[in-house]
N, C-alpha and C positions, 0 to 999 in steps of 0.2 A: 479732683478737689469736691466737685459739685455732689457726688455720691455721699461724701462726708458730711457735706453742710446740710443736706436734706434728710440724713439718716436719723432715725429713731432709736436706734440700738435694739439688740437682741438680748442683752444681759437681764437678769431679773430686776424688776422695777423695785427700787428702794425696799430690799428684803427686810430691814430692820427699823423701819417706818420712821425714818428721820423727819419727813415733812409734817408728821403728826405728833411727834413727841419733844420732850424738852429735857436738857440735862439737869435743870434746876427745880421745875415745878412738875406737877402731876398733869396727865393728859386732860383731865376735866377742868384744872385751872387754866391751862394753855387754851382750851376751848374758850372758857369764859372770857379771858382777856381778849383773844381774838374777836370774839363776837361783839364785846364792848366797844373795841376800837372800830370795828365795821359800822356798828350802829351810829357812832359819833360822825364817822366819814360820810355816811350816807345822809345823815341828819342835816350836816353842813350843805352838802351839795344840794339838797331838795329845799331846804330853808332859803339858800341864796336864790335859787330859782324863783320861789314864791315872793320873797322880799323884793327882788328887783322888778318882777311884774306889777307889785303893789305900789311901786315908787316911781312915778315918771321921771323924776329928776336924776334917777340912777340908769335910765334908759329903758325903763319898762321891759316889757315881754320880749321886744327885739333884743335888748342887752342879754336877756337871760338865754335866749336862742344863740346868739353870737358867742356866748361863753363856750360853747362846744367846739370852737375854732382855736380855743387857747390851750397851749400845751400843758399850763398848770392844771387846768379843769380836766383834761383827758388824762392825764397821769393819776389825778386825785381819784377818778372814777375807777381807774385800773387797780389802784391801791385798795379802794373800798371793796371792790369785787374780789381781790386776792385775799383780802381778811376774811369775807364772808364765806369763801369756799374753803379756805384753810381752817375757819371755825368747824364748818360742816364736816370736813375730812377728819378734823381732830375728835369730834364728838363720836363720829362713826367709828374710829379705831377704838375709842375708850368704851363705846357701848358694846361693840362686838367682842371686845377682849374681856370684858368684865362679866359677860353672861356666863352662868353656869353650865349652860349647854353648849354644845359645838356650834360656833358661828361662822359665817362666811368671812372672807377677807374684808378689811375696811374698804370703803367706797373708792378711795383713790386708786388702790391696788387692784380694783376690778374694772377700772376705766380702760377704754382702747389705748394702745400704746401712743397714737398721736395726741390724745387729750392729756396724757401723763406727761409728754413732752413739753406741751404747751403750758401745763401748770408749772414746769420748772423754768421755763423761759419767763413766764409772768413773775415768778419767784425774783429772778435776775433783774427783771425792770424795777419791780417795787422796791428793790434793795440798792438802786443805782440812780434812776431817774429823780427821786425825791431830793437827794442831796444835790443834783444838778439844778433843779428848780430853785432850791432854797439859796444857793450860791449865786445864781443869776439874778434872782429878784433883789435881794438885799445889796447885792454888790453892784448891780447895773440899774435896775429898773426903780428901785424904790426912791420916790421923788419929794419926800418931806424932810430931807437933810437931817438935822439934829432933832427936830420936832417929830412928835407921834402923829398918828392918824387923827384926823379933825373929828371923827364920828366914833362912837362906841361899835357900831356895827362894822365899819371899815376896819377897825383894829382887830375885832374877832375874826372875821372873815379872812383877813390876810394871814393872821398868825396860825389859823387853822390849817390854811393851805399852803403856806410858806415856812412854816416852823413845825408845827404838829407832823407834818407829812414825813419829816426827816426823823422825828421821834418814833413814829411807827415803824419806820425803816431800820431804825437801830434796834428796836425791840426784835424785828424778825431776823436780824443778824445776830443778836446776842442770845436770845433766849432758846429758841428751837434747836434742835440736833442737826439741822441741815448741813450737808457737806459743801466744800467748796464748788462754785457754779463750773461747768464746762466753759473752756476759753472759747469755744465756737459760739456762745451766748453773745459775746461782744460783737461779733459781726452782726447778728440780728438786731442788736440794740441800734447799731449805726444804720442799719436799713430802716428801722423803725423811725428814727430821726429823719432820715432822707424823706420817707413817706410824709413825715409832718411838715418839713419844709414845702413840699409840694401842696399840702392842704392849705399852708398859710397863704401862699401866692394865689391859689384858686380862691380863697377867701377874699384876697385882694381884688381880683377880677370880678368876683360875683358880687360882692357886698360894698367893696370900695373902700376897705380900710385894712391897715396892717395890723396884725395881732400884736406885735412887738416893734417898737420904734427902730431898733437897731437892724431890722430887715427891710428897712425903707431906704432905698439906694439914694432918694431925693435928700435924706438928713445926712446919711453916713457915708455915701458915695462907694468907693472901692472897699471900705471898711467892712461892707456886708460880707464878703467872702472871708475877711478875717474873722469875723464873729462866727460865721457858720463852721469853718474848720477849727476853731478855738473851742467851740462847745463840742464837736466831735471829739476832739482830743481830750477834752476834760471828761467827756463820758467814759472814754478808755481808761483814763487814769483812776477816776472813782471806781470803775468796775474792778480794775487792779487791785486797788486798796482794800474795797471790800472783800474781795476774794481771799486777799491776804489776812485780813482780820478774821474771816471765817474760818481759815485754816489754823491760826493761832488759837482761836476758841476752841476747836476740836482738839487740837495738840494738848493744850492746858487742861482742859476739862476731862478728857478722855485718857491720855497718855500719862499725864503727871497727877492728875486728882483721882484718876479711876472711876469717874462719874460718866458711865456709859448710857445714861438715860433713865428718867423716871417712866419706866415701861409699866403698862397695865399688868395687874397681877397674874392673869393667865398666859402673858407672853413670856416664855422662858428665856432666862439670862442666857442660856447657851445658844439660843437662837441669834443673839447678837454676836457672841463671840464667835461662831463658827462661820458666820459671814464676813466678820471683820477682824479674824485673827491677826495679830500684829500690827494693828492700826486702823485708824478711820479709813471710810473709802471716800472716793471722789468720782462722781459720774459726770 
């Protein structure tokens, strides 16, 4: 089992540039949207740090530093970085493909195989965790009942991190040509959740607070285990649903609609067909 879990694979990496192309929009348009979303996410994160530091009533710089112990914040950083690198890879593909002279392979296809595998795993995380964050926040943690946030900043910050995160994930599920994720990724997503759980209790021991109230056995007692296993189960379910949606998107757009991708002009259509003859591929 372990060789399979730790394997990076030996087959050609994404030979039809699924991570860098879309079935609906051009490579340059995909680059622009990914870059815009990444800029928004980084702006949100950095503004939150500065705003909290400047306002002692929000906890000051101590609270800004403590933010790195929250799953919401960590996954939002992951989403921001994925969108940044996805934009760079898409631009690299579009630029190298549109050149009138022979160009090297796009950046992602020239990366070492371990980095390619990690990019694919990061894609699986940013199309799974945001939905988990959104569900847990609005279903369990939101504390204002039927009221809205008392401040404009609070409303904007929380909507950005607990609602727009899922919008960005939906974009990455629906618009690029990515194939269904490998099932082995769900194991690594659970491993990452376990590592976060360890971080949450290290934070409690080192800084004296629980990042999320449902992790406090003093408040929830034995329900802590229920919450932990429930979140793990929800992650598996979300991953399965997302994978199914991606499969359906590939089937509808490619098999039924015949839209094999908005490829750059110098990338031959036969390149796609010879690698994916008879249907879309899944790595």
